[in-house]
KEKE-3310 file (N, C-alpha, C; in steps of 0.2 Angstrom, whole numbers, plus 5000, padded with zeros to 4 digits):
npx = (5627:5618:5610:5613:5603:5591:5593:5593:5579:5574:5576:5571:5559:5556:5554:5545:5536:5536:5538:5541:5555:5562:5561:5570:5581:5587:5585:5588:5583:5567:5554:5543:5530:5531:5533:5523:5513:5520:5516:5505:5490:5477:5460:5458:5467:5473:5485:5490:5502:5515:5525:5542:5545:5547:5535:5535:5545:5540:5531:5532:5541:5529:5525:5533:5534:5523:5521:5532:5526:5517:5508:5494:5498:5491:5497:5492:5497:5497:5504:5512:5528:5529:5524:5533:5544:5542:5542:5555:5559:5553:5562:5571:5570:5569:5580:5589:5586:5589:5583:5573:5561:5561:5563:5550:5545:5546:5545:5542:5533:5528:5529:5533:5534:5539:5532:5520:5521:5517:5517:5507:5510:5503:5498:5485:5471:5456:5450:5459:5463:5458:5448:5459:5461:5464:5475:5481:5477:5486:5484:5492:5498:5485:5474:5477:5472:5461:5443:5433:5443:5447:5433:5432:5442:5444:5432:5441:5449:5451:5440:5447:5458:5468:5467:5477:5480:5488:5494:5498:5490:5476:5468:5450:5442:5435:5437:5447:5448:5436:5435:5445:5438:5427:5434:5432:5440:5457:5468:5485:5495:5507:5518:5530:5534:5534:5546:5563:5573:5569:5573:5583:5575:5563:5565:5570:5564:5550:5557:5557:5544:5528:5517:5504:5506:5517:5510:5500:5512:5520:5512:5501:5489:5472:5466:5457:5452:5459:5467:5473:5471:5476:5493:5495:5508:5510:5505:5506:5518:5517:5511:5514:5518:5523:5522:5509:5495:5490:5486:5478)
npy = (5666:5655:5638:5624:5615:5621:5625:5612:5611:5621:5619:5604:5611:5616:5606:5601:5608:5612:5597:5595:5601:5590:5580:5586:5585:5570:5565:5573:5585:5588:5584:5594:5589:5580:5590:5597:5588:5583:5591:5595:5599:5593:5583:5573:5565:5563:5556:5555:5544:5538:5522:5524:5537:5540:5539:5528:5531:5546:5544:5538:5548:5557:5549:5544:5559:5561:5553:5556:5565:5560:5553:5540:5530:5520:5513:5503:5493:5482:5472:5457:5458:5472:5480:5477:5485:5496:5500:5500:5510:5520:5518:5522:5534:5540:5535:5546:5555:5565:5572:5557:5550:5539:5522:5508:5497:5486:5479:5469:5474:5483:5498:5506:5520:5532:5542:5539:5540:5529:5516:5503:5494:5487:5471:5472:5467:5464:5455:5458:5469:5475:5485:5496:5514:5529:5541:5546:5538:5528:5522:5511:5509:5511:5509:5496:5488:5479:5484:5481:5481:5494:5501:5494:5500:5511:5517:5517:5529:5544:5557:5571:5568:5561:5555:5547:5542:5534:5531:5521:5523:5508:5503:5506:5506:5503:5508:5521:5527:5529:5541:5548:5553:5559:5571:5574:5577:5583:5583:5575:5577:5565:5563:5555:5558:5572:5574:5580:5571:5562:5561:5552:5538:5539:5538:5526:5517:5521:5517:5502:5498:5491:5503:5501:5502:5507:5521:5519:5515:5529:5537:5540:5538:5529:5516:5506:5491:5486:5493:5509:5520:5532:5537:5543:5550:5553:5564:5573:5578:5582:5596:5612:5623:5637:5640:5652:5652:5649:5663:5667)
npz = (5656:5651:5663:5660:5663:5662:5647:5641:5647:5638:5625:5624:5624:5613:5603:5608:5604:5590:5580:5568:5571:5576:5568:5560:5566:5572:5558:5545:5534:5532:5522:5511:5511:5523:5532:5536:5539:5552:5557:5561:5566:5566:5570:5560:5549:5533:5525:5507:5498:5488:5488:5498:5503:5514:5523:5536:5542:5545:5553:5565:5571:5573:5583:5593:5599:5603:5614:5622:5627:5635:5631:5625:5612:5597:5583:5570:5557:5542:5542:5556:5555:5551:5560:5570:5562:5562:5578:5579:5573:5582:5593:5589:5587:5601:5607:5600:5607:5621:5631:5635:5642:5658:5649:5655:5650:5640:5623:5608:5599:5607:5618:5633:5643:5659:5661:5657:5645:5631:5620:5606:5594:5582:5571:5558:5567:5569:5580:5589:5594:5603:5616:5621:5627:5617:5612:5603:5583:5573:5558:5545:5529:5527:5517:5514:5524:5531:5533:5543:5552:5553:5556:5568:5578:5576:5586:5598:5599:5611:5617:5611:5605:5590:5574:5561:5547:5534:5517:5503:5488:5485:5474:5467:5481:5498:5514:5514:5503:5501:5509:5507:5496:5500:5505:5520:5526:5532:5518:5514:5501:5494:5482:5475:5462:5464:5474:5472:5478:5476:5462:5454:5459:5453:5442:5436:5441:5433:5419:5419:5427:5426:5418:5424:5437:5439:5439:5449:5463:5460:5455:5462:5459:5462:5454:5442:5435:5420:5407:5402:5388:5386:5390:5403:5409:5397:5391:5404:5400:5388:5392:5396:5407:5403:5389:5380:5374:5360:5347:5333)
capx = (5628:5610:5613:5613:5599:5587:5595:5589:5573:5571:5578:5563:5551:5557:5552:5538:5530:5537:5539:5544:5561:5564:5566:5575:5589:5587:5583:5589:5580:5561:5551:5536:5525:5532:5534:5513:5509:5522:5517:5495:5483:5471:5458:5458:5470:5474:5491:5490:5509:5520:5533:5548:5545:5548:5531:5536:5547:5539:5525:5537:5542:5526:5523:5536:5535:5517:5523:5536:5519:5513:5499:5494:5496:5492:5501:5490:5498:5493:5510:5517:5533:5529:5523:5540:5548:5538:5543:5561:5560:5550:5566:5579:5570:5569:5590:5593:5583:5594:5576:5568:5558:5565:5558:5549:5542:5546:5543:5543:5527:5526:5534:5529:5537:5541:5528:5515:5519:5516:5516:5505:5512:5500:5496:5478:5464:5450:5448:5464:5464:5450:5450:5462:5460:5470:5474:5483:5475:5491:5484:5499:5494:5478:5471:5477:5470:5450:5440:5431:5448:5447:5429:5436:5449:5439:5427:5443:5450:5451:5439:5451:5463:5467:5465:5480:5480:5490:5494:5498:5484:5474:5461:5444:5435:5438:5436:5454:5445:5428:5436:5447:5436:5424:5436:5429:5446:5462:5472:5490:5496:5515:5520:5536:5539:5538:5552:5568:5578:5569:5572:5582:5572:5556:5565:5572:5556:5547:5558:5555:5540:5521:5513:5499:5510:5520:5503:5499:5518:5522:5506:5497:5483:5467:5468:5452:5455:5461:5474:5473:5471:5481:5497:5496:5513:5516:5499:5509:5524:5514:5509:5519:5515:5527:5519:5505:5490:5491:5483:5478)
capy = (5662:5651:5636:5615:5612:5627:5625:5606:5612:5625:5612:5601:5613:5617:5602:5601:5612:5612:5589:5596:5602:5584:5575:5589:5584:5567:5561:5577:5591:5586:5587:5598:5584:5578:5596:5596:5580:5584:5597:5595:5595:5591:5578:5568:5567:5556:5555:5549:5545:5535:5520:5525:5542:5542:5537:5525:5537:5551:5543:5535:5554:5561:5541:5546:5564:5562:5547:5562:5567:5555:5550:5536:5529:5514:5511:5496:5489:5477:5464:5458:5464:5479:5482:5478:5489:5503:5497:5500:5517:5523:5516:5525:5544:5538:5534:5551:5560:5566:5570:5555:5549:5531:5516:5504:5491:5486:5472:5468:5478:5490:5502:5510:5527:5532:5546:5537:5537:5521:5516:5497:5491:5480:5469:5473:5462:5468:5451:5457:5477:5480:5486:5503:5521:5529:5549:5545:5533:5529:5517:5513:5507:5511:5506:5487:5487:5477:5490:5481:5482:5502:5504:5492:5506:5523:5521:5520:5537:5548:5564:5577:5563:5562:5548:5547:5536:5536:5525:5520:5518:5502:5502:5511:5503:5500:5514:5523:5528:5534:5547:5550:5553:5564:5575:5578:5576:5586:5579:5577:5574:5567:5559:5555:5561:5579:5577:5579:5568:5552:5558:5545:5530:5538:5536:5520:5514:5521:5511:5496:5496:5492:5508:5503:5500:5515:5526:5518:5518:5532:5544:5540:5536:5525:5514:5501:5487:5487:5495:5517:5520:5535:5537:5548:5553:5556:5570:5579:5578:5586:5602:5616:5629:5645:5640:5653:5648:5651:5669:5669)
capz = (5652:5654:5667:5656:5665:5658:5642:5640:5643:5629:5619:5623:5623:5605:5597:5607:5600:5582:5579:5562:5570:5581:5562:5557:5572:5570:5552:5544:5534:5531:5515:5512:5515:5533:5538:5537:5543:5558:5559:5557:5574:5563:5571:5558:5545:5528:5519:5502:5495:5484:5492:5501:5506:5521:5528:5543:5547:5549:5557:5570:5572:5576:5589:5599:5602:5607:5619:5626:5635:5641:5626:5620:5604:5593:5578:5565:5551:5539:5544:5561:5552:5547:5565:5573:5559:5565:5582:5579:5569:5586:5597:5587:5588:5608:5606:5597:5611:5626:5636:5632:5647:5655:5648:5659:5647:5631:5620:5600:5601:5613:5624:5639:5647:5666:5661:5653:5636:5628:5608:5604:5586:5584:5565:5557:5568:5572:5586:5596:5595:5606:5624:5621:5626:5615:5611:5594:5582:5566:5551:5541:5522:5526:5510:5514:5530:5531:5533:5549:5557:5556:5558:5575:5582:5579:5594:5605:5601:5616:5615:5609:5601:5585:5569:5556:5542:5528:5513:5493:5486:5483:5473:5472:5484:5505:5520:5513:5493:5500:5515:5503:5488:5500:5507:5525:5535:5532:5514:5514:5496:5493:5476:5475:5459:5467:5476:5468:5481:5475:5455:5454:5461:5451:5434:5435:5440:5426:5412:5422:5430:5418:5417:5429:5444:5440:5442:5457:5466:5460:5453:5467:5457:5464:5449:5443:5432:5418:5405:5400:5378:5384:5393:5408:5409:5390:5393:5408:5399:5384:5394:5399:5410:5401:5387:5379:5368:5351:5344:5326)
cpx = (5622:5611:5610:5606:5590:5588:5591:5580:5568:5570:5572:5556:5549:5553:5547:5533:5532:5542:5541:5552:5565:5566:5570:5584:5591:5590:5588:5583:5571:5557:5543:5533:5527:5531:5525:5510:5514:5519:5507:5493:5478:5465:5458:5462:5474:5479:5491:5498:5512:5525:5537:5550:5545:5541:5531:5541:5546:5532:5529:5539:5536:5523:5529:5537:5527:5517:5529:5530:5514:5508:5502:5495:5498:5492:5499:5493:5497:5499:5510:5522:5533:5529:5528:5544:5547:5541:5548:5561:5559:5556:5573:5576:5569:5579:5594:5589:5584:5588:5573:5567:5560:5560:5555:5547:5542:5548:5545:5540:5527:5531:5529:5533:5537:5534:5522:5513:5518:5514:5515:5506:5510:5498:5489:5475:5461:5446:5453:5466:5458:5454:5454:5457:5466:5472:5477:5483:5480:5488:5488:5496:5490:5472:5470:5476:5461:5449:5436:5436:5447:5441:5428:5439:5447:5436:5434:5447:5449:5446:5446:5455:5463:5468:5470:5480:5483:5496:5495:5492:5482:5471:5455:5436:5438:5438:5443:5451:5442:5429:5440:5445:5430:5428:5433:5435:5453:5468:5478:5491:5505:5517:5526:5541:5538:5541:5557:5572:5579:5571:5575:5579:5568:5560:5565:5566:5552:5550:5559:5549:5532:5518:5508:5502:5514:5515:5501:5501:5516:5519:5503:5489:5477:5465:5461:5454:5457:5468:5473:5475:5478:5488:5498:5502:5516:5511:5504:5517:5522:5513:5513:5515:5519:5524:5511:5502:5491:5486:5484:5476)
cpy = (5656:5643:5627:5617:5615:5626:5618:5607:5615:5619:5606:5604:5615:5613:5598:5604:5613:5603:5589:5597:5595:5580:5578:5586:5577:5564:5567:5582:5585:5589:5589:5594:5583:5582:5597:5592:5582:5590:5599:5595:5595:5585:5570:5569:5560:5556:5551:5548:5538:5530:5526:5532:5547:5542:5536:5529:5543:5547:5537:5542:5557:5555:5546:5554:5565:5556:5552:5566:5566:5553:5543:5533:5520:5514:5502:5496:5482:5470:5467:5462:5471:5481:5485:5481:5495:5504:5501:5509:5521:5523:5520:5535:5547:5538:5542:5557:5562:5571:5565:5551:5538:5526:5510:5498:5492:5481:5474:5472:5483:5494:5508:5514:5527:5539:5545:5536:5530:5521:5505:5498:5486:5477:5471:5465:5464:5461:5453:5465:5478:5481:5492:5509:5525:5538:5548:5538:5533:5523:5517:5510:5506:5509:5497:5485:5487:5483:5490:5480:5490:5502:5501:5496:5511:5523:5522:5529:5540:5556:5568:5573:5564:5553:5553:5542:5538:5530:5525:5518:5511:5499:5507:5508:5505:5509:5520:5529:5533:5539:5551:5555:5560:5569:5579:5579:5580:5582:5578:5572:5573:5560:5560:5556:5569:5580:5574:5575:5564:5552:5551:5539:5530:5537:5529:5513:5516:5521:5506:5493:5495:5500:5509:5504:5505:5520:5525:5519:5527:5541:5548:5541:5530:5522:5508:5495:5490:5494:5503:5515:5527:5537:5543:5552:5557:5563:5572:5580:5585:5595:5606:5624:5635:5644:5643:5652:5653:5657:5667:5677)
cpz = (5655:5654:5658:5658:5660:5650:5635:5639:5639:5623:5617:5622:5617:5600:5601:5605:5591:5579:5573:5563:5576:5574:5560:5559:5571:5560:5545:5540:5529:5525:5515:5514:5522:5538:5539:5540:5548:5562:5561:5564:5572:5568:5567:5551:5539:5524:5512:5499:5496:5493:5491:5500:5510:5528:5535:5548:5550:5553:5565:5573:5578:5583:5594:5603:5608:5614:5624:5631:5634:5637:5625:5614:5603:5586:5573:5558:5549:5540:5551:5558:5552:5555:5569:5570:5561:5571:5583:5576:5574:5591:5594:5587:5596:5609:5606:5603:5618:5633:5636:5641:5647:5656:5652:5657:5639:5631:5613:5597:5602:5615:5630:5643:5654:5665:5661:5649:5634:5623:5610:5598:5586:5574:5565:5559:5573:5579:5591:5597:5596:5613:5625:5624:5624:5610:5604:5593:5575:5562:5547:5536:5525:5521:5509:5521:5528:5535:5542:5555:5561:5559:5568:5582:5582:5584:5599:5604:5605:5614:5614:5605:5592:5579:5563:5553:5534:5526:5505:5494:5482:5481:5472:5475:5493:5508:5516:5508:5494:5505:5510:5500:5493:5503:5513:5530:5529:5525:5515:5508:5494:5490:5476:5467:5459:5470:5476:5472:5479:5466:5452:5453:5453:5443:5431:5435:5435:5418:5414:5425:5426:5423:5424:5435:5444:5444:5448:5463:5464:5461:5458:5466:5458:5458:5450:5439:5425:5410:5401:5392:5380:5389:5400:5407:5401:5390:5396:5404:5394:5385:5396:5398:5410:5392:5383:5374:5361:5350:5339:5325)
residu = (UNK:UNK:UNK:UNK:UNK:UNK:UNK:UNK:UNK:UNK:UNK:UNK:UNK:UNK:UNK:UNK:UNK:UNK:UNK:UNK:UNK:UNK:UNK:UNK:UNK:UNK:UNK:UNK:UNK:UNK:UNK:UNK:UNK:UNK:UNK:UNK:UNK:UNK:UNK:UNK:UNK:UNK:UNK:UNK:UNK:UNK:UNK:UNK:UNK:UNK:UNK:UNK:UNK:UNK:UNK:UNK:UNK:UNK:UNK:UNK:UNK:UNK:UNK:UNK:UNK:UNK:UNK:UNK:UNK:UNK:UNK:UNK:UNK:UNK:UNK:UNK:UNK:UNK:UNK:UNK:UNK:UNK:UNK:UNK:UNK:UNK:UNK:UNK:UNK:UNK:UNK:UNK:UNK:UNK:UNK:UNK:UNK:UNK:UNK:UNK:UNK:UNK:UNK:UNK:UNK:UNK:UNK:UNK:UNK:UNK:UNK:UNK:UNK:UNK:UNK:UNK:UNK:UNK:UNK:UNK:UNK:UNK:UNK:UNK:UNK:UNK:UNK:UNK:UNK:UNK:UNK:UNK:UNK:UNK:UNK:UNK:UNK:UNK:UNK:UNK:UNK:UNK:UNK:UNK:UNK:UNK:UNK:UNK:UNK:UNK:UNK:UNK:UNK:UNK:UNK:UNK:UNK:UNK:UNK:UNK:UNK:UNK:UNK:UNK:UNK:UNK:UNK:UNK:UNK:UNK:UNK:UNK:UNK:UNK:UNK:UNK:UNK:UNK:UNK:UNK:UNK:UNK:UNK:UNK:UNK:UNK:UNK:UNK:UNK:UNK:UNK:UNK:UNK:UNK:UNK:UNK:UNK:UNK:UNK:UNK:UNK:UNK:UNK:UNK:UNK:UNK:UNK:UNK:UNK:UNK:UNK:UNK:UNK:UNK:UNK:UNK:UNK:UNK:UNK:UNK:UNK:UNK:UNK:UNK:UNK:UNK:UNK:UNK:UNK:UNK:UNK:UNK:UNK:UNK:UNK:UNK:UNK:UNK:UNK:UNK:UNK:UNK:UNK:UNK:UNK:UNK:UNK:UNK)
# end
């Protein structure tokens, strides 16, 4: 029989090699996009997603995994409230981790571990987010973060470090939109309409939300001003992959 210490080591090694396994143990089975997100090793990743698909929980899992390896993580969100909520989710992962390193510092927006791992969750302000050297930069709701804040934090990335931006769309302008359109980074698409567990919520919102808002929040479309002449949902429903073209 294997020694319990060895079993704990092997267990910790397993979740370190596969971050999706950590998510599965704490939260449950990840969606396909979450598995892709957590396993990505790209130096720059963009996630375009609907609301309520689990982006903050996924971000917290990614951050905690980096911290257990002694890395510095900076998470930037549009507001202070969002920053504090993100830290609470990270602490949930810490509390569920039997091998969690000892905490040496804890505030409403910061957590530091005895192994050197550290996370700072901060609101988007280019005047206050400076002076750090970071292994992992995460920008939550990046489409809503001012461009000058994003350009201020990117130089903080260590050589070999990572940048992750995860957001719902917010119009056809800005750093996040331009980078997504350029396609020079690893792009992950997470639409609520493609996630079976969200079917009831999607249907409720489809019935009661204005069409433009539904398209932005659930179909992840970058929209300008104005109202479309044709309903894209009706057009999508009219297309069948199972029907063959009519041959005369």
